[in-house]
MDAnalysis code that builds the backbone (N, CA, C; Angstrom):
import MDAnalysis as mda
import numpy as np

u = mda.Universe.empty(633, n_residues=211, atom_resindex=np.repeat(np.arange(211), 3), trajectory=True)
u.add_TopologyAttr("name", ["N", "CA", "C"] * 211)
u.add_TopologyAttr("resid", np.arange(1, 212))
u.add_TopologyAttr("resname", ["MET", "SER", "ASN", "VAL", "LEU", "ILE", "ILE", "GLY", "ALA", "SER", "LYS", "GLY", "ILE", "GLY", "LEU", "GLU", "THR", "VAL", "LYS", "CYS", "VAL", "LEU", "LYS", "ALA", "ARG", "HIS", "LYS", "VAL", "ARG", "ALA", "LEU", "ALA", "ARG", "SER", "GLY", "ILE", "PRO", "VAL", "SER", "ASP", "PRO", "GLY", "LEU", "GLU", "LYS", "ILE", "ALA", "GLY", "ASP", "ALA", "ARG", "ASP", "ASP", "SER", "ILE", "VAL", "ARG", "PRO", "VAL", "LEU", "ALA", "GLY", "ILE", "ASP", "ALA", "VAL", "ILE", "GLN", "THR", "LEU", "GLY", "VAL", "ASP", "PHE", "SER", "PRO", "GLU", "ILE", "ILE", "PHE", "ARG", "GLY", "THR", "ARG", "LEU", "PHE", "SER", "VAL", "ALA", "THR", "ARG", "ILE", "LEU", "VAL", "THR", "ALA", "MET", "GLU", "ALA", "THR", "GLY", "VAL", "ARG", "ARG", "LEU", "ILE", "CYS", "VAL", "THR", "GLY", "LEU", "GLY", "ALA", "GLY", "ASN", "SER", "ARG", "ASN", "LYS", "GLY", "GLY", "LEU", "ALA", "TYR", "ASP", "MET", "ALA", "LEU", "ASP", "LEU", "PHE", "LEU", "GLY", "ARG", "ILE", "TYR", "LEU", "ASP", "LYS", "ASP", "ALA", "GLN", "GLU", "TRP", "ILE", "ILE", "ARG", "LYS", "SER", "THR", "LEU", "ASP", "TRP", "VAL", "ILE", "ALA", "ARG", "PRO", "ALA", "VAL", "LEU", "VAL", "ASN", "GLY", "LEU", "ARG", "THR", "GLY", "THR", "TYR", "GLN", "VAL", "LEU", "VAL", "ASP", "PRO", "GLN", "GLU", "TRP", "ARG", "SER", "GLY", "PHE", "ILE", "SER", "ARG", "ALA", "ASP", "VAL", "ALA", "ASP", "PHE", "LEU", "VAL", "LYS", "GLN", "ILE", "ASN", "ASP", "ASP", "THR", "PHE", "LEU", "GLY", "GLN", "THR", "PRO", "VAL", "LEU", "ILE", "SER"])
u.atoms.positions = np.array([
    [277.300, 59.869, 36.858],
    [277.523, 60.340, 35.834],
    [277.131, 61.396, 35.294],
    [278.086, 62.247, 35.051],
    [278.039, 63.271, 34.224],
    [277.744, 63.495, 32.890],
    [276.983, 64.340, 32.152],
    [277.195, 64.405, 30.693],
    [278.208, 65.473, 30.818],
    [279.338, 65.172, 30.160],
    [280.721, 66.504, 29.649],
    [281.163, 67.130, 27.895],
    [280.817, 68.534, 27.483],
    [280.563, 68.637, 26.584],
    [282.795, 68.710, 26.509],
    [283.367, 68.601, 26.323],
    [284.846, 69.062, 25.955],
    [284.936, 70.035, 24.140],
    [285.460, 70.795, 24.733],
    [285.917, 71.604, 23.530],
    [287.155, 71.819, 22.575],
    [287.714, 71.590, 21.932],
    [289.190, 71.494, 21.618],
    [289.930, 69.862, 21.771],
    [289.348, 69.223, 21.155],
    [289.528, 67.753, 21.721],
    [290.162, 66.660, 20.729],
    [290.938, 67.507, 20.280],
    [291.547, 66.863, 18.800],
    [293.268, 66.317, 19.637],
    [293.407, 66.808, 20.321],
    [294.672, 67.015, 20.126],
    [295.480, 67.462, 21.982],
    [296.995, 67.116, 22.613],
    [297.055, 68.436, 23.667],
    [296.060, 67.889, 24.824],
    [296.031, 69.230, 25.653],
    [295.317, 68.685, 27.050],
    [293.606, 68.521, 26.536],
    [293.346, 68.715, 25.683],
    [291.960, 68.356, 24.842],
    [291.850, 67.239, 25.025],
    [292.555, 66.416, 24.102],
    [292.848, 64.532, 24.085],
    [293.136, 63.682, 25.281],
    [294.094, 64.291, 26.352],
    [294.256, 63.793, 27.133],
    [292.385, 63.858, 28.342],
    [292.064, 64.813, 28.154],
    [290.741, 65.346, 29.377],
    [289.641, 64.328, 28.444],
    [289.492, 63.994, 26.784],
    [288.840, 62.862, 26.642],
    [289.336, 61.801, 27.103],
    [290.279, 61.165, 26.932],
    [290.955, 59.765, 27.728],
    [290.262, 59.925, 29.329],
    [290.453, 60.924, 29.940],
    [290.846, 60.656, 31.460],
    [288.778, 60.717, 31.616],
    [288.535, 61.510, 30.940],
    [286.929, 61.650, 31.498],
    [286.186, 60.312, 31.568],
    [286.541, 59.034, 29.884],
    [285.807, 58.356, 30.012],
    [286.434, 57.217, 30.922],
    [287.729, 57.713, 31.138],
    [288.289, 56.635, 32.645],
    [287.203, 56.757, 34.001],
    [286.955, 58.263, 33.588],
    [286.074, 58.444, 34.701],
    [284.378, 57.909, 35.311],
    [284.115, 57.667, 34.210],
    [283.177, 57.349, 33.475],
    [282.076, 57.837, 33.167],
    [282.237, 59.015, 32.773],
    [280.989, 60.000, 32.055],
    [281.208, 59.792, 31.014],
    [279.737, 60.201, 30.092],
    [280.258, 60.474, 29.081],
    [280.576, 61.397, 28.315],
    [281.139, 61.416, 27.233],
    [281.600, 62.534, 27.334],
    [280.860, 62.773, 25.409],
    [280.484, 64.100, 24.945],
    [280.653, 64.635, 23.637],
    [281.567, 65.499, 23.335],
    [282.576, 65.338, 22.410],
    [284.152, 66.430, 22.095],
    [283.748, 66.738, 20.758],
    [284.141, 68.341, 21.127],
    [284.272, 68.911, 19.440],
    [285.144, 69.423, 19.188],
    [285.816, 70.001, 17.621],
    [286.840, 69.857, 17.705],
    [287.041, 70.149, 15.822],
    [287.659, 71.208, 15.488],
    [287.814, 70.933, 14.136],
    [288.472, 69.834, 13.410],
    [289.827, 68.830, 13.767],
    [290.070, 67.986, 13.212],
    [289.762, 66.908, 14.068],
    [290.304, 65.431, 13.009],
    [290.023, 64.158, 14.465],
    [289.983, 64.227, 15.515],
    [289.770, 63.251, 16.599],
    [289.952, 62.667, 17.388],
    [289.807, 61.939, 17.055],
    [291.642, 61.246, 17.516],
    [291.513, 59.634, 17.773],
    [291.723, 59.023, 18.886],
    [290.190, 58.935, 19.306],
    [289.980, 58.054, 20.129],
    [288.658, 57.411, 20.274],
    [287.869, 56.342, 20.417],
    [286.755, 55.665, 19.936],
    [286.616, 54.853, 21.691],
    [285.257, 55.003, 22.056],
    [284.542, 54.459, 22.875],
    [282.811, 54.597, 22.798],
    [282.185, 53.540, 22.865],
    [281.154, 53.964, 23.253],
    [280.291, 55.104, 23.992],
    [281.413, 55.458, 24.757],
    [280.865, 57.224, 25.582],
    [281.103, 58.261, 24.991],
    [281.407, 57.534, 23.606],
    [282.489, 58.631, 23.292],
    [281.299, 59.702, 21.905],
    [281.069, 60.872, 21.909],
    [280.393, 61.246, 20.577],
    [281.765, 62.411, 20.126],
    [281.913, 62.212, 18.817],
    [282.501, 63.213, 18.310],
    [281.300, 63.838, 17.479],
    [282.064, 65.373, 17.667],
    [281.395, 65.949, 17.017],
    [282.079, 67.299, 15.962],
    [282.067, 67.388, 15.171],
    [283.008, 68.558, 13.945],
    [282.510, 69.324, 13.644],
    [283.303, 70.545, 13.975],
    [282.853, 71.606, 13.541],
    [284.199, 72.751, 15.114],
    [283.165, 74.398, 14.355],
    [284.811, 75.374, 14.761],
    [283.895, 76.048, 16.058],
    [284.365, 76.014, 16.846],
    [283.918, 76.647, 18.753],
    [283.948, 77.825, 18.311],
    [284.171, 78.258, 17.350],
    [283.915, 79.966, 17.149],
    [282.441, 80.549, 15.733],
    [281.249, 78.909, 15.504],
    [280.176, 78.915, 15.851],
    [278.898, 78.799, 16.348],
    [278.885, 80.137, 16.394],
    [277.390, 80.281, 17.290],
    [276.024, 78.714, 17.034],
    [276.174, 78.642, 15.652],
    [275.090, 77.739, 15.113],
    [275.760, 75.318, 15.161],
    [276.885, 75.967, 15.902],
    [277.691, 74.550, 16.012],
    [277.878, 73.983, 17.787],
    [277.944, 75.026, 18.398],
    [277.907, 75.233, 19.158],
    [276.723, 75.070, 20.740],
    [275.442, 75.956, 20.100],
    [274.678, 75.785, 20.764],
    [273.917, 74.709, 20.921],
    [273.911, 74.164, 19.853],
    [273.066, 72.677, 20.168],
    [273.682, 71.367, 20.187],
    [275.103, 71.585, 20.850],
    [275.875, 70.158, 21.350],
    [275.664, 70.349, 22.448],
    [275.265, 71.852, 22.811],
    [275.125, 72.155, 25.496],
    [274.621, 71.153, 25.242],
    [272.933, 70.686, 24.582],
    [272.105, 70.238, 24.936],
    [272.679, 68.614, 26.122],
    [271.610, 68.648, 26.796],
    [271.846, 67.537, 27.778],
    [273.169, 67.417, 28.610],
    [273.782, 68.713, 28.029],
    [275.144, 68.815, 29.185],
    [275.187, 69.409, 30.185],
    [275.533, 68.313, 30.916],
    [276.452, 69.100, 32.663],
    [277.266, 70.165, 33.001],
    [278.247, 69.644, 32.480],
    [279.539, 71.086, 32.610],
    [280.388, 70.761, 30.783],
    [280.689, 71.769, 31.048],
    [282.124, 71.635, 30.112],
    [283.263, 71.970, 30.378],
    [283.878, 71.862, 29.917],
    [285.503, 71.073, 29.577],
    [285.979, 72.319, 28.243],
    [286.270, 73.423, 27.941],
    [286.994, 74.344, 27.281],
    [288.649, 74.367, 27.225],
    [289.316, 73.561, 26.271],
    [290.628, 73.777, 26.518],
    [291.858, 73.931, 24.967],
    [290.709, 75.208, 24.483],
    [291.139, 75.403, 22.869],
    [292.573, 75.512, 23.080],
    [293.289, 75.560, 22.566],
    [294.918, 75.886, 21.939],
    [294.951, 76.019, 20.371],
    [296.355, 76.843, 19.784],
    [296.447, 76.984, 18.938],
    [298.020, 76.539, 18.200],
    [298.362, 76.814, 16.839],
    [299.935, 75.649, 16.495],
    [300.399, 77.515, 16.877],
    [301.709, 77.597, 17.145],
    [302.753, 78.780, 17.598],
    [303.190, 78.762, 17.009],
    [302.699, 79.403, 14.942],
    [302.692, 79.318, 13.882],
    [303.599, 80.540, 14.090],
    [304.941, 80.976, 13.501],
    [305.136, 82.678, 13.481],
    [304.195, 83.551, 13.153],
    [302.809, 83.480, 12.484],
    [302.129, 84.123, 12.576],
    [300.793, 84.796, 13.398],
    [300.672, 83.526, 14.405],
    [300.293, 83.633, 15.195],
    [300.809, 84.786, 16.408],
    [302.574, 83.897, 16.138],
    [303.203, 84.769, 17.537],
    [303.619, 85.963, 16.991],
    [303.657, 86.234, 15.567],
    [303.590, 87.475, 15.547],
    [301.926, 88.993, 15.563],
    [301.205, 88.754, 15.025],
    [299.712, 89.082, 14.990],
    [298.875, 88.612, 15.687],
    [299.254, 87.781, 16.730],
    [298.143, 87.574, 17.523],
    [297.091, 86.788, 17.039],
    [296.092, 86.063, 18.415],
    [294.766, 86.041, 17.684],
    [293.631, 86.205, 18.352],
    [292.402, 85.785, 17.961],
    [291.036, 85.609, 18.421],
    [290.448, 84.608, 19.143],
    [290.501, 83.915, 18.921],
    [290.168, 82.716, 18.916],
    [289.604, 81.961, 20.333],
    [290.587, 82.473, 21.370],
    [290.382, 82.671, 23.115],
    [288.538, 82.839, 23.086],
    [288.866, 84.286, 23.258],
    [287.776, 85.450, 22.886],
    [286.561, 84.918, 22.397],
    [287.323, 84.998, 21.253],
    [285.854, 84.531, 20.608],
    [284.927, 83.562, 20.899],
    [285.763, 82.497, 20.925],
    [285.022, 81.325, 21.274],
    [284.349, 81.463, 22.591],
    [284.973, 82.081, 23.434],
    [284.728, 81.839, 25.046],
    [283.224, 82.974, 25.255],
    [282.917, 83.545, 23.947],
    [282.238, 84.514, 24.225],
    [281.484, 83.607, 23.920],
    [281.051, 83.547, 22.644],
    [280.268, 82.954, 22.130],
    [279.358, 81.568, 22.601],
    [279.909, 81.094, 23.762],
    [280.419, 79.317, 24.683],
    [279.356, 79.935, 25.953],
    [280.086, 81.236, 26.127],
    [279.344, 81.564, 27.863],
    [278.425, 82.019, 27.283],
    [277.690, 82.698, 26.605],
    [276.189, 83.156, 26.192],
    [275.233, 82.283, 25.369],
    [275.841, 81.131, 24.556],
    [275.160, 80.376, 24.596],
    [274.956, 79.355, 26.105],
    [275.946, 79.465, 26.733],
    [275.614, 78.449, 28.508],
    [274.384, 79.290, 28.798],
    [274.699, 80.400, 29.476],
    [273.625, 81.382, 29.951],
    [272.346, 81.196, 29.323],
    [272.242, 80.204, 28.029],
    [270.803, 80.990, 27.224],
    [270.397, 80.047, 27.649],
    [270.992, 78.260, 27.560],
    [269.929, 76.991, 27.968],
    [270.897, 76.365, 28.902],
    [271.318, 77.384, 29.659],
    [271.499, 77.010, 31.388],
    [271.896, 75.790, 31.447],
    [273.085, 75.852, 30.994],
    [274.722, 74.718, 31.344],
    [274.739, 75.844, 32.273],
    [275.577, 75.452, 33.844],
    [275.756, 76.218, 34.212],
    [277.284, 76.117, 34.290],
    [278.051, 74.898, 34.380],
    [279.718, 74.467, 35.086],
    [280.442, 74.576, 33.545],
    [281.528, 76.144, 33.782],
    [282.547, 76.629, 32.559],
    [283.879, 75.877, 33.552],
    [284.646, 74.566, 33.206],
    [286.221, 74.964, 33.373],
    [286.864, 74.946, 32.147],
    [287.667, 75.228, 32.151],
    [288.492, 76.699, 31.717],
    [290.356, 77.038, 31.597],
    [290.847, 76.445, 30.519],
    [291.962, 75.790, 30.649],
    [292.741, 77.243, 30.512],
    [293.411, 78.433, 30.708],
    [294.380, 79.281, 30.085],
    [296.165, 79.135, 30.648],
    [296.506, 79.483, 31.261],
    [297.645, 79.404, 31.002],
    [298.461, 80.372, 32.481],
    [299.057, 79.646, 33.449],
    [300.218, 81.041, 33.781],
    [300.683, 82.132, 33.185],
    [300.338, 83.377, 33.218],
    [300.849, 84.387, 33.015],
    [299.608, 85.154, 32.363],
    [298.453, 84.752, 32.379],
    [297.458, 84.900, 31.708],
    [296.826, 85.591, 32.968],
    [295.245, 86.641, 32.236],
    [294.586, 87.881, 33.813],
    [296.163, 88.203, 35.218],
    [295.903, 88.227, 36.026],
    [296.371, 88.931, 37.334],
    [297.433, 87.606, 37.492],
    [297.771, 86.591, 36.850],
    [299.206, 86.217, 37.284],
    [299.853, 86.241, 35.653],
    [299.778, 87.643, 35.227],
    [300.732, 88.319, 34.941],
    [302.274, 88.163, 35.539],
    [303.740, 88.068, 34.691],
    [304.556, 88.157, 35.405],
    [304.825, 87.658, 36.941],
    [304.129, 86.654, 37.170],
    [304.372, 85.449, 37.849],
    [304.664, 84.072, 37.605],
    [305.575, 84.191, 36.845],
    [305.845, 82.672, 36.636],
    [307.615, 83.311, 37.131],
    [308.354, 84.013, 37.464],
    [309.501, 84.415, 37.681],
    [310.445, 84.824, 36.003],
    [311.377, 85.241, 36.187],
    [312.086, 86.094, 35.411],
    [312.275, 85.250, 33.715],
    [313.015, 84.412, 33.622],
    [312.766, 84.060, 32.864],
    [311.979, 83.245, 31.759],
    [310.392, 82.379, 32.833],
    [309.409, 82.550, 32.166],
    [309.020, 83.413, 31.893],
    [308.656, 85.091, 32.541],
    [307.641, 85.660, 32.292],
    [308.625, 86.669, 31.157],
    [310.388, 86.445, 30.764],
    [310.652, 87.139, 29.665],
    [309.941, 85.875, 28.216],
    [309.920, 84.905, 28.584],
    [309.763, 83.782, 27.148],
    [308.086, 83.861, 26.523],
    [307.641, 84.518, 27.767],
    [305.485, 84.304, 27.531],
    [306.296, 85.603, 26.371],
    [306.695, 86.695, 27.252],
    [306.372, 88.293, 26.992],
    [306.675, 87.990, 25.751],
    [307.726, 87.494, 25.106],
    [308.889, 87.903, 23.866],
    [307.953, 87.237, 22.958],
    [307.720, 85.709, 22.957],
    [306.885, 84.346, 22.033],
    [305.761, 84.652, 22.230],
    [304.744, 84.457, 23.289],
    [303.562, 84.305, 23.539],
    [303.166, 85.845, 23.997],
    [303.107, 86.657, 23.641],
    [302.748, 88.234, 24.057],
    [301.766, 88.321, 23.697],
    [301.226, 88.510, 21.999],
    [299.996, 88.313, 21.606],
    [298.844, 87.334, 21.957],
    [299.516, 86.470, 21.932],
    [298.555, 85.478, 22.477],
    [297.867, 85.706, 23.554],
    [298.478, 85.286, 24.487],
    [298.134, 85.974, 26.151],
    [296.952, 86.984, 26.079],
    [297.584, 88.307, 24.743],
    [296.673, 88.975, 25.630],
    [294.580, 88.985, 24.738],
    [294.545, 87.424, 24.361],
    [293.696, 87.462, 24.054],
    [293.262, 86.616, 24.854],
    [294.367, 85.652, 25.772],
    [293.752, 85.066, 27.066],
    [292.670, 85.648, 28.383],
    [293.899, 87.020, 28.246],
    [293.478, 87.769, 29.217],
    [291.795, 87.899, 28.853],
    [291.799, 88.202, 27.376],
    [290.073, 88.784, 27.157],
    [289.179, 87.779, 27.535],
    [290.121, 86.628, 27.474],
    [289.376, 84.667, 27.413],
    [288.844, 85.323, 28.876],
    [289.623, 85.489, 29.838],
    [289.551, 85.045, 31.316],
    [288.245, 86.406, 32.096],
    [288.711, 87.341, 31.196],
    [287.627, 88.645, 31.381],
    [285.909, 88.187, 30.869],
    [285.473, 87.567, 29.986],
    [284.101, 87.374, 29.946],
    [283.848, 86.118, 30.154],
    [285.050, 85.386, 30.973],
    [284.212, 84.030, 31.894],
    [284.053, 84.226, 33.470],
    [284.820, 85.360, 33.586],
    [284.722, 86.101, 35.036],
    [283.114, 86.920, 35.168],
    [282.922, 87.624, 33.748],
    [281.692, 88.480, 34.283],
    [280.808, 88.037, 33.918],
    [280.419, 86.637, 33.277],
    [279.763, 85.533, 33.603],
    [279.433, 85.226, 34.387],
    [278.438, 84.479, 34.473],
    [276.898, 84.230, 35.807],
    [277.037, 83.140, 35.689],
    [277.774, 82.063, 35.518],
    [278.309, 80.790, 35.355],
    [278.865, 80.239, 36.199],
    [278.956, 79.163, 36.807],
    [279.678, 78.014, 37.944],
    [281.111, 77.899, 37.168],
    [282.410, 78.967, 37.333],
    [283.323, 78.663, 36.656],
    [284.492, 78.193, 37.219],
    [285.840, 77.745, 36.360],
    [286.769, 77.537, 37.588],
    [287.676, 77.181, 36.054],
    [288.718, 78.520, 36.140],
    [290.104, 78.902, 35.173],
    [291.461, 78.143, 36.051],
    [291.636, 76.945, 34.927],
    [292.631, 76.433, 35.711],
    [293.952, 77.195, 34.277],
    [295.620, 77.601, 35.012],
    [296.674, 78.031, 34.708],
    [297.454, 76.665, 34.703],
    [297.576, 75.620, 34.270],
    [299.312, 75.415, 33.909],
    [300.047, 76.422, 33.674],
    [301.876, 75.524, 33.970],
    [302.994, 76.477, 34.065],
    [303.003, 75.771, 32.039],
    [304.445, 75.468, 32.567],
    [305.100, 74.590, 31.119],
    [304.355, 73.292, 30.646],
    [304.271, 72.618, 29.912],
    [303.294, 71.922, 29.553],
    [303.997, 70.596, 29.458],
    [304.109, 69.728, 29.745],
    [305.067, 68.786, 29.170],
    [304.427, 67.308, 28.939],
    [304.746, 66.507, 27.748],
    [304.414, 65.017, 28.112],
    [304.767, 64.338, 29.100],
    [303.572, 63.519, 29.385],
    [304.380, 62.961, 30.437],
    [303.118, 61.913, 31.115],
    [302.952, 60.513, 31.867],
    [302.217, 60.195, 32.544],
    [301.681, 60.704, 33.311],
    [299.927, 60.670, 33.446],
    [299.175, 60.792, 35.050],
    [299.312, 60.324, 36.432],
    [300.136, 61.309, 37.184],
    [300.968, 61.434, 38.088],
    [300.135, 61.403, 39.772],
    [298.689, 62.699, 39.624],
    [297.888, 62.458, 40.354],
    [298.815, 63.655, 41.211],
    [299.856, 64.064, 41.475],
    [300.982, 64.726, 42.225],
    [301.067, 65.967, 42.295],
    [300.201, 66.850, 41.415],
    [300.430, 67.597, 41.212],
    [300.521, 69.193, 42.057],
    [300.840, 70.370, 41.970],
    [300.400, 71.499, 42.918],
    [299.256, 72.066, 42.149],
    [298.225, 72.677, 43.751],
    [297.113, 73.387, 42.823],
    [297.343, 74.585, 43.424],
    [298.217, 75.642, 42.899],
    [298.570, 77.144, 43.750],
    [297.256, 78.125, 43.500],
    [296.438, 77.972, 44.596],
    [295.186, 79.216, 44.369],
    [296.552, 80.597, 45.334],
    [296.619, 80.905, 46.453],
    [297.126, 82.336, 47.113],
    [298.241, 82.603, 45.979],
    [298.188, 84.043, 45.142],
    [299.100, 84.580, 44.267],
    [300.106, 85.027, 45.092],
    [300.467, 84.677, 46.321],
    [301.831, 84.893, 46.981],
    [302.332, 84.069, 46.251],
    [302.291, 82.744, 45.607],
    [302.801, 80.796, 45.613],
    [303.028, 80.630, 44.418],
    [302.354, 81.465, 43.840],
    [302.357, 81.088, 42.445],
    [304.106, 81.271, 41.399],
    [303.955, 80.585, 40.597],
    [305.341, 80.602, 39.795],
    [305.408, 79.416, 39.061],
    [306.201, 79.303, 38.777],
    [306.728, 78.234, 37.005],
    [306.779, 77.310, 37.380],
    [306.453, 76.191, 36.582],
    [306.867, 74.743, 36.813],
    [306.650, 74.271, 35.480],
    [306.816, 72.988, 35.871],
    [306.495, 71.887, 34.814],
    [305.001, 71.164, 35.211],
    [304.505, 70.610, 34.235],
    [303.113, 70.022, 34.425],
    [303.127, 69.139, 33.014],
    [302.395, 67.361, 33.367],
    [301.975, 66.445, 32.300],
    [301.103, 67.305, 31.916],
    [300.648, 67.315, 30.808],
    [298.705, 67.234, 30.267],
    [298.065, 66.553, 30.320],
    [298.187, 65.085, 31.182],
    [297.119, 64.041, 31.862],
    [297.381, 64.761, 32.867],
    [298.499, 64.980, 33.670],
    [297.898, 65.937, 35.273],
    [296.595, 67.089, 35.413],
    [297.277, 67.585, 33.916],
    [295.839, 69.029, 33.887],
    [294.524, 68.166, 33.778],
    [294.735, 67.077, 32.662],
    [293.468, 66.603, 32.424],
    [292.947, 66.171, 33.915],
    [293.201, 65.789, 34.034],
    [293.278, 64.747, 35.788],
    [292.431, 66.069, 36.983],
    [292.916, 67.892, 36.572],
    [292.442, 68.765, 37.094],
    [291.654, 68.617, 36.878],
    [291.522, 68.909, 36.054],
    [289.917, 69.300, 34.526],
    [288.384, 68.326, 35.555],
    [289.475, 67.495, 35.104],
    [287.953, 66.461, 35.375],
    [287.222, 66.467, 36.762],
    [288.194, 65.846, 37.711],
    [288.012, 66.490, 39.040],
    [286.916, 67.379, 39.531],
    [286.918, 68.206, 38.313],
    [286.426, 69.700, 38.875],
    [284.515, 69.565, 38.109],
    [284.726, 68.471, 37.629],
    [283.169, 68.244, 37.258],
    [281.558, 68.459, 37.987],
    [282.496, 67.561, 39.546],
    [281.826, 67.203, 40.161],
    [281.966, 67.920, 41.459],
    [283.666, 68.650, 41.978],
    [283.649, 69.587, 42.949],
    [283.678, 70.827, 43.015],
    [283.278, 71.550, 44.618],
    [282.814, 72.675, 44.292],
    [284.175, 73.468, 44.514],
    [285.482, 72.941, 44.864],
    [286.436, 73.427, 45.866],
    [286.814, 74.510, 45.552],
    [287.063, 74.875, 43.740],
    [287.880, 75.337, 43.308],
    [286.980, 76.550, 42.910],
    [285.320, 76.359, 43.064],
    [284.667, 77.740, 42.165],
    [284.966, 78.846, 42.121],
    [284.855, 79.795, 41.009],
    [285.350, 80.915, 40.891],
    [286.680, 81.093, 41.471],
    [287.647, 80.228, 40.891],
    [289.451, 80.243, 41.193],
    [289.855, 80.006, 40.169],
    [291.358, 80.581, 40.337],
    [291.992, 80.592, 39.143],
    [293.309, 80.043, 39.610],
    [293.443, 78.904, 40.101],
    [294.446, 77.912, 40.450],
    [295.703, 77.715, 39.025],
    [296.757, 77.765, 39.764],
    [298.060, 77.747, 38.544],
    [298.463, 76.212, 39.691],
    [298.555, 75.559, 38.145],
    [298.740, 74.159, 37.843],
    [300.540, 73.578, 37.840],
    [301.071, 73.071, 38.748],
    [302.702, 73.043, 38.634],
    [302.892, 71.097, 39.331],
    [303.750, 70.599, 38.985],
    [304.240, 69.256, 39.461],
    [304.402, 69.956, 40.893],
])
């Protein structure tokens, strides 16, 4: 049993990860700005902003691994103006983890971040550049901060996210020559994230996830 901190836990991949970690019999401390619609004796809920060091540093106490699943609402303002949520929150988190001795960071970005840019195929790459280009600039910065850290890290890059059940039959593509777009359920992404809590197979790697 591990003590796991999930950041960005109120919906999407974060919420699915909370459920999956609890099923794996780990203890969960979940940080989110809005309510987390799950109740369990093994779940501790913390309300707060991941960009606030005065909140992030204390919630790391007693934690064995951190899963960061930050996301933004794709409003017109975010699409056209971009965001700094990912880079600001990640710099605060990495600094706090290094200072407190928490070693393992499992982070979600997406296909198209970092050196996976233009690896999704023509349609995927055009759509990402058109609608999410400014958002992914901040994901690039987020990945750079993690890569430059002293932490034991895994960066998961799911392709097109869909709702659906956990199948456990998804593909984990490590070789850049194999990177491509595809669909994957948020529940399957959560399954991969939870498996990294005690598995060193993908440390220091940036696998693309598709079904």
